[in-house]
C-alpha positions in Angstrom: 41.3 151.0 290.8 44.3 153.8 291.3 42.1 155.0 294.2 41.5 152.2 296.0 45.0 151.2 296.2 45.7 154.5 297.3 43.4 154.0 300.4 45.0 150.9 301.3 48.5 151.6 300.7 48.1 155.4 302.6 49.4 157.0 299.4 48.6 160.8 299.2 45.4 161.3 296.5 46.9 164.1 294.5 49.4 161.5 293.3 46.5 159.2 292.5 45.0 162.4 290.3 48.2 162.4 288.8 48.5 159.3 287.6 44.8 158.8 286.4 45.6 162.2 284.3 48.7 160.7 282.8 46.9 157.0 282.2 44.0 159.2 280.0 46.8 161.0 278.3 48.2 157.9 277.0 44.8 156.4 276.0 43.7 159.5 274.3 47.5 159.1 272.3 47.0 155.5 271.6 44.1 156.3 269.9 45.1 159.6 267.8 43.3 162.2 269.8 45.7 164.5 270.5 46.0 167.7 268.4 49.2 167.3 266.9 48.5 163.8 265.4 46.2 164.8 263.0 48.5 166.3 260.5 50.3 162.9 260.5 46.5 160.9 260.2 45.9 163.2 257.2 49.1 162.6 255.4 48.8 158.9 256.4 45.5 158.7 254.6 46.9 160.8 251.2 49.3 158.5 250.8 47.3 155.7 251.1 44.9 157.3 248.4 47.8 157.9 246.4 48.7 153.9 246.6 45.1 153.1 245.2 45.2 155.3 242.4 48.8 153.9 241.4 47.3 150.6 241.6 44.2 151.5 239.6 46.2 153.3 237.0 48.5 149.8 237.0 45.4 147.3 236.2 44.6 149.9 233.4 47.8 149.7 231.8 49.0 146.1 232.5 45.0 145.0 231.4 44.9 142.7 235.1 42.1 141.5 236.7 41.2 141.1 240.4 42.0 137.5 239.4 45.9 137.6 238.6 45.8 138.8 242.2 43.7 135.9 243.6 46.2 132.6 244.5 45.8 130.4 242.0 42.6 132.3 240.0 41.7 131.4 236.9 42.5 127.7 237.2 39.4 125.1 235.8 37.4 128.6 234.7 36.9 130.0 237.9 38.0 130.7 241.6 40.7 128.3 243.2 39.2 128.9 246.9 36.7 130.5 249.2 37.7 131.5 252.4 36.8 129.5 255.3 34.9 131.6 257.7 36.1 131.9 261.3 34.5 129.9 264.5 32.8 132.9 265.4 31.5 133.8 262.2 30.3 130.4 261.1 26.6 131.4 261.6 26.6 133.7 259.9 28.5 132.3 256.8 26.6 129.6 254.9 28.6 126.9 253.7 29.3 126.8 249.4 26.2 124.9 247.7 28.8 122.4 246.4 29.4 120.7 249.9 25.4 120.3 250.6 24.3 117.0 250.9 21.0 116.3 249.7 20.8 112.4 250.5 19.7 111.2 254.1 20.9 107.8 255.4 18.1 105.8 255.5 16.3 102.6 253.8 16.6 98.8 253.8 20.0 98.3 252.6 21.3 101.2 255.1 19.7 99.3 258.1 20.7 96.0 257.0 24.5 96.7 256.8 24.0 98.4 260.1 22.6 95.5 261.9 25.2 93.0 260.5 27.5 95.0 261.6 26.4 95.6 265.2 25.8 91.9 265.2 29.5 90.6 264.2 30.9 93.6 266.7 32.7 95.5 263.3 33.5 98.7 263.3 33.6 101.0 260.0 35.6 104.0 259.2 32.3 105.4 257.6 30.9 105.7 260.8 33.7 106.5 262.9 35.5 109.5 260.6 32.1 110.6 260.0 31.9 110.3 256.2 29.7 112.4 254.4 29.4 110.0 251.7 27.5 106.9 254.1 24.0 107.4 252.8 25.4 106.5 249.1 27.4 103.6 250.5 25.5 101.8 252.6 22.3 102.4 250.8 23.6 101.4 247.6 22.2 104.5 245.5 23.0 104.9 242.0 22.6 101.2 240.9 25.7 100.7 242.9 25.7 97.3 245.6 25.4 98.4 249.3 28.9 98.1 250.9 31.1 99.6 254.0 34.5 100.5 254.5 35.3 98.3 257.5 38.1 99.4 260.2 39.7 96.4 261.4 41.5 96.3 264.8 38.5 98.4 266.8 37.5 101.4 267.0 40.3 103.6 269.0 43.5 104.7 267.6 46.7 104.9 269.2 47.5 108.2 267.5 45.9 111.4 267.6 46.1 113.0 264.2 44.3 116.7 264.2 42.3 116.1 261.6 40.7 112.6 262.7 37.5 111.6 264.3 38.6 108.3 265.5 39.0 107.6 269.2 42.5 107.6 270.4 43.7 106.3 273.3 47.4 104.8 274.4 46.4 101.6 275.1 42.9 100.6 273.2 41.4 97.2 274.0 43.2 93.8 272.7 42.5 92.7 269.1 39.3 90.4 268.4 40.7 87.2 267.3 37.3 86.3 265.4 37.7 89.1 263.5 39.1 88.1 260.3 36.3 85.6 260.0 33.6 87.8 261.0 34.6 90.3 258.5 34.7 87.3 255.8 31.2 86.3 257.0 30.1 89.9 256.3 31.4 90.6 252.8 30.1 87.4 251.6 26.8 88.3 253.1 26.8 91.4 250.9 27.5 90.0 247.6 29.8 92.5 246.5 33.1 92.2 244.0 35.0 94.5 245.6 35.8 95.6 249.1 37.6 98.0 251.3 39.6 97.5 254.8 41.0 100.1 257.2 42.3 100.0 260.2 43.4 102.3 263.1 46.9 102.6 264.0 48.2 100.2 267.0 51.2 101.2 268.1 50.7 99.2 271.2 51.3 95.9 269.5 54.9 94.4 268.6 54.1 94.3 264.8 51.1 97.6 264.7 48.7 95.0 263.9 50.0 93.7 260.4 49.5 90.0 261.2 46.0 90.6 261.7 45.5 92.6 258.5 47.1 89.9 256.8 45.0 87.4 258.2 41.8 89.0 257.4 42.7 89.4 253.5 43.6 85.6 253.5 40.1 85.0 255.4 38.2 87.3 252.6 40.4 85.3 249.7 39.4 81.9 250.8 35.9 82.6 251.2 35.8 84.5 247.9 38.6 83.8 245.6 37.3 86.4 243.0 36.9 89.2 245.6 38.7 92.4 244.9 40.4 93.3 248.3 42.1 96.9 248.8 43.5 97.6 252.7 44.0 101.6 253.4 46.9 100.3 255.6 49.0 102.2 258.6 52.6 103.0 258.0 53.0 100.1 260.9 55.8 102.6 262.0 58.0 102.5 259.0 58.8 99.1 259.6 58.8 97.9 256.1 59.1 94.2 256.9 55.1 94.9 258.4 54.4 96.6 255.4 55.7 93.7 253.0 53.6 91.2 255.4 50.4 93.1 254.2 51.0 93.6 251.0 52.0 90.0 250.0 48.8 88.7 251.6 46.9 88.7 248.7 45.2 92.0 248.3 44.9 93.8 245.3 45.2 97.6 246.1 47.6 98.7 249.0 46.6 102.3 249.9 48.6 104.1 252.4 47.4 108.2 252.3 49.7 110.8 252.3 46.8 113.5 253.7 48.9 116.5 253.3 51.6 118.2 251.6 54.9 118.0 253.3 55.1 121.6 254.8 51.9 121.0 257.1 52.4 117.3 258.0 53.9 117.9 261.5 50.7 120.4 262.3 47.9 117.7 260.5 49.0 114.3 261.3 50.4 112.5 264.0 54.0 113.1 265.5 54.7 109.7 264.7 53.7 110.0 261.5 55.9 111.3 258.7 55.7 112.3 254.8 59.0 111.4 253.6 58.1 107.8 255.9 54.6 107.4 254.0 56.3 108.0 250.7 58.9 105.1 251.6 55.8 102.8 252.5 53.8 103.1 249.2 57.2 102.9 247.6 58.2 99.4 249.2 54.4 98.6 248.6 55.1 98.6 245.2 58.3 96.9 245.1 57.0 93.8 246.9 54.4 92.9 244.1 51.0 95.1 245.0 49.4 95.4 241.8 47.9 99.1 242.6 49.1 101.5 245.0 46.7 104.0 246.3 46.9 107.5 248.4 44.8 110.0 249.1 45.0 114.1 249.9 42.9 116.5 251.8 42.7 120.0 250.6 41.6 123.3 252.4 44.4 123.2 254.9 46.6 126.3 253.6 48.3 124.2 251.3 50.0 126.2 248.3 49.2 124.8 244.6 52.9 124.5 244.1 53.2 122.4 247.4 50.2 119.9 245.8 52.3 119.9 242.2 55.1 118.5 244.4 53.0 115.9 246.5 51.6 114.7 243.3 55.5 114.5 241.2 56.5 112.8 244.7 53.6 110.6 244.7 54.4 109.1 241.2 58.2 108.9 241.6 57.2 106.5 244.3 55.3 104.4 242.0 52.0 105.1 243.6 49.1 104.3 240.6 46.0 106.1 242.2 45.5 109.3 243.9 42.5 111.1 245.3 41.6 114.7 246.3 38.8 115.6 248.6 37.7 118.8 250.6 39.0 118.7 254.4 35.9 118.9 256.7 36.0 120.0 260.4 34.7 116.9 262.4 34.6 119.2 265.9 35.7 122.0 267.3 38.5 120.5 268.8 40.0 119.8 265.1 42.2 121.8 263.3 40.2 124.5 261.6 39.3 124.9 257.7 40.9 127.4 256.2 39.2 127.5 253.0 36.9 125.7 250.8 38.4 124.6 247.6 35.8 125.0 244.8 34.8 122.4 242.2 36.5 124.0 239.2 40.1 123.7 241.3 39.5 119.8 241.6 38.7 119.5 238.5 42.1 120.9 237.4 43.9 119.0 239.8 42.3 115.8 238.7 43.5 116.8 235.2 47.1 117.5 236.4 47.1 113.8 238.2 46.3 112.4 234.6 48.9 114.5 233.1 51.4 112.9 235.3 50.9 109.5 234.5 48.7 108.4 237.5 46.6 105.1 236.4 43.3 106.8 237.7 42.4 109.8 240.0 39.5 111.2 241.8 38.9 114.6 242.7 36.2 116.8 244.1 34.5 118.1 247.4 33.0 115.0 248.5 35.4 112.5 247.0 37.1 110.3 250.0 39.8 107.5 249.8 37.4 105.0 249.9 34.9 106.1 247.0 32.5 104.5 245.4 33.1 105.3 242.0 36.6 104.9 242.2 36.3 101.5 243.4 33.8 100.7 240.0 36.6 101.8 237.9 39.7 99.9 239.9 37.5 96.9 239.7 37.3 96.8 235.8 41.0 98.0 235.7 41.9 94.9 237.9 39.9 92.3 236.1 41.5 93.3 232.8 45.0 92.9 234.5 43.8 89.8 236.1 42.3 88.5 232.3 45.6 89.8 230.7 47.9 87.9 233.2 45.7 84.4 232.5 45.9 85.0 228.9 49.4 85.3 229.0 50.0 82.1 231.1 47.9 80.1 228.6 49.6 81.1 225.9 53.2 80.1 227.8 
């Protein structure tokens, strides 16, 4: 390149040779090839060796192990997490065994639910968010009735959280006015006692879709008064009046996900969401008379144990009754990467900690999601007991 420029500029070739020599000398210097750098390199190596010996001596003297230097080491009897491989290494590093699913979606129940949803034009978070438990829920495995978590107000969200696989747009299609009735028809056909509704965010609507969600709950209750309804609701832009509108619609569980710890929230969630705002939503839902409030966290995004602990305390202070923890799984290469795979032992530790803090119910595990079947069974029993207790008090009075 230098010779070509010299010919173009008409410069002396000797100047070019001088420049090349200087460039070669600089490269050799950077690579540590000059003779006078060899003593320095030897001294650095000696210092490094001395540091290693000093560390070994300290380990022997204080009876420490490698686990004492691992973040969260020893939680639940094992490592806290395994570092996730970088994208370019992903083909060579296998996924941890505890994240491998044997259940392949299929069967009569799976096909029946999918056909019914398509015929009514309904969306589910199971498909849109690529939930790994879709085979278990739709297939009705483990003696559980087949069901799906219905996603209201379409399949397109106005927000763009960096972890979520749901489609985004500033102006999604208009709402389907018949959707509340269609949802009630689908749930009635499934014949279940507990249903979970969720929704996309609709910041393009004046009420953020609160009236639509509330109407769907009322339709479900009219069709099946004994049905227990859980709503995983958005934050409605922080409008607490809209939160009240949904919380008083007749639902039994008002859920809103915190998603991650406070420090990571700005980089993980959409800019219109917020850690403090979500806490206010959960607290207000409880104050509005909701029987149970619920939230969920993803782990594996680089959160620190002390931050998770603080998030649990914040949720408990806001009156949250139920909390779940699951492993974050990257939907596509365009989403925020996984930093670590949290071990099952660490998840067990967080469940124990949540129980110690006084949550009515907690679920934690690599494959646990906010709408998790095992949790639904427990909450169904808990709500029915509360209902029976209220009825007994009313009869006594």
